[in-house]
N, C-alpha and C positions, 0 to 999 in steps of 0.2 A: 585244423590246418596240418598239411602234410609236409614234412621236411625230408629231403633226401640227402644223406651224407655220403660223399664219395671219398673213400679212404685210400690214400696213396702210399701207405707204409708197407714195406715188405714183411713187417711183423704183424701178426694177427691181433694181438691185444697189447700193443706197446703204449708208449707215452701219448702219442697222438690220439689214439683211440680213447685213452683214459680222459684226456681233456675234452674231447668231443662228447663223450658220455656225460661228463659233468655239465656241459652246455645243455644237453638233452634233459637232464634231470631238473635243471633250473627253469627251462622253458615250460616243462610240464607243470610246474608249480604256478605258472602264470596263466595257464589256460589249457584248452583242449588241443593238444599237439601230438601228432603221430610221427614217429621217426622210422625211416628205413635206411639200411646201410648197404652200400656197394663196396666191397673190398676188392680193389683192383688186383691184388695178389691171387684172388680166387676165381676171377672171371676169365673167360677166354678172349683176351684182347691182344692180338698178335702185333708184332713190331711193325710200325709204319715202313713201307717200302720206298717212300719218296717218289712214287710213280706219277703223282699229280692227277690221277684219274678222277678222284673225287672233286678236285678243283676245276678241271677243264671239261669234264663230262657230266659229273653229278655223283653224289655219294653212293648211289645204287650201283655204280660201275667199279667200286673198290674191289680188287681181286681177292681181298681177304674176307672170307665169310666166317664171321665169328660173332661175338656178343656186342659189337658196336651199336647196332640198331636197337638192341634190347636196352642198352644203357640210355640211349637217346629217348626211348619211350618212357623210361623211368623219370628222366629229367622233365619231360613234358607233363608227366602226371603229378609232379610235385609243385607246391606253391612257393617253396623256397629251397635253395640248395646250398649245402655246406661243402666246401672243398678243403680237405685236410691232408697235410703231408708233412713229414718231418723235414727239417733243413739238412740237406746233405751237401757238403762242400759249397755252402752259400747259395744253394738253389733247391728246387723241388727234387723229389726222389725220381729215379729212373722210371718207375711205374707211372707217376703222375705226368712226367714229360711225354711219355709215349701216349698217354691218354689225350693230352693236349694236341699232340701231332695228329692223332687219328681223327680229331674233330676240327682239323685246320680249315675244312671247307665252310664251317660256320662263320669264320672270320669274314668270308666274302658274302655269305648268305645268312645273316643273323636270324635267330628264331627263338631264343630263350629270353623272353621279356618278363623277367621276374627277379626277385631279390636273391642275392648270394652273399655268403660270408666265407672268408679265407682264414684258416687256422694252421699254425705251424708250431712245432716244438723243436727245441735245439739244445745242444749240450753247452752252448755258450753264445757265440755271435752268428751273424749272417741272416738272422730272421727277417730283418727289414728288407734286404735285397731280394730274398726269396719271395716274400709276400708281394713285392712289386712285380716280379716276374710271373707270379701266378695270377695277379689281378688284371694285368693288361689283356691277356687273351680272353678272360672272362668278360671284360667290358666290350670287346669287339664282337663277342657272341650275342650280345644283347642284354646280358646281366647287369644289374646295378649292384655293385659291391658295396653294401651298406656298412660293412664293418670288417676289419681284419686285425688279427692280433697274434703275437707269438709268446710262447712260454718257455723259459729256461728250466730244464729238468735234468739234473745230473744223474748219471747212471748209478752211482753209488753214493746216495745222500748220507749214508751212515758214516762215511769217511770224511764228510765235511763238518766244519764247526756247526754246532747246534743253532747258534744265532743266525748264521747264514742260511741254513735250511729253513728256519722259521720265517725268515724274510721272504724267501722265494715262494713258500707256500702261501703266505698272505697276499703276495703280489699276484699269484696265479688265481687265487680265490676271487680277488677283486676284478681281475680281467675277465674271468668266466662270467661273473655276475653281470658286468656291464654288457658283455657280448650277448648273453641270453636275452636281456631286456631289449637291447637295440634291435636284435634280429626278430624277436617276437613282435615288437611294435611295427617294424617295417613290413611284416607280412600282412598286416591289417590294411595296408594301402596297396591295392593291386589294380592295374599294373603300376609299378613304381614311377614316380615323377622324375624325369631326367633333369639334370642341371644344365646351365647355359653351356658349359664346356662340352658336355655330351651331345647336346643339340648341334653345336658347332662342328663337332666331329662328323655327325650324320650328314650335315649339309655339304661338308667337304667331300666325303666319300660318295655322296649322291652325285655330285658334279663329276667326280672321277669315273664312276660307273656309267654315267650317261654317255661317255665317249667310247665305251666298249663296243665291240662288234655286236650289233643287234641280235645276232643269232647265238651268241654265247650264253651259256647256262646262267652266268651271273646277271647279265643284262635282262634276260627273260624273267629271272626270279624277282628282280627289283621292279620290273614293269608289271608283273602279275600282281604284286602287292600294292601297286599304286604309289610307290615311293618316289617316282619321278615327277609326280604332280607338283605344280608350282606352289601349292598350298601345304605341301608336306614338309614339316619342320622336324619330324621325328618318325620313328617306325609306326607310331600310333598317335592319335590325337592327345596332345598334352595339355590342352586348355591354357597354353602359355599366353601371356599378354603381349601387346605390341612391342614394348620395351625389351622384353626377354628375347623375342624373335629377332629384333633388330641387332641386339648384341651378339646373338648366336650367328647371325648372317655375317657380321663384321669379323667374328672369330674364325669363321670358315675361310674367309679370304686371307686371313693371317696365316692359317695352316697352309694354304696354297703357296704363299710367298716363302715360308720356311722350307717347304718340300722341294722347291726348285733348286 
């Protein structure tokens, strides 16, 4: 199984890398797992211009010619993807935010139907809000975020009380162990099975896109993939039973009422 880890820290081998490396080591003990790292600090990924060319015309019309397509190829070649970023001011790093912005077109034209995990490290608080902000776009891209966790890692542990440091280390070790096991097991089920909430989201967006201009890139993308078919309850066949489909359909109508 191949895992791609996309690292959003401006530091090459900082705390976020150390925690991700621990996850890698634990997963390799569980089975045959291959890891590849993409350090956003080292790739050529220019700042999004906000021109909307990728959204309105197609990603191939992006005026920025850099490593975006290469990164997408690496995501496509992996069976599972880890997104790791430190928590900066209660949010993802600037590098990770620009990465998300550069892949904004995937929110409209999902394509990454595989499992993902989100990891963050922080000096104190803000990890929960950061993980939520990271997970939302991943879900719209097609990923199933099977696990997410944050670890508190003080910059100068030697200045902290020994008991406090030991407690943090034990907590981190437990979180890493749980994360490695969950992610490893999730990768054995491909493609991932969506929940009722996720199916309801699909049905709501399906209805919204069906009203788009038929010549638009988004409408044509959905049509080419057969997602407008009346029997399509998700991006791929989920083998969901009638009850699950019915609940998802009702949920999509609720989304519509909330969105008005």
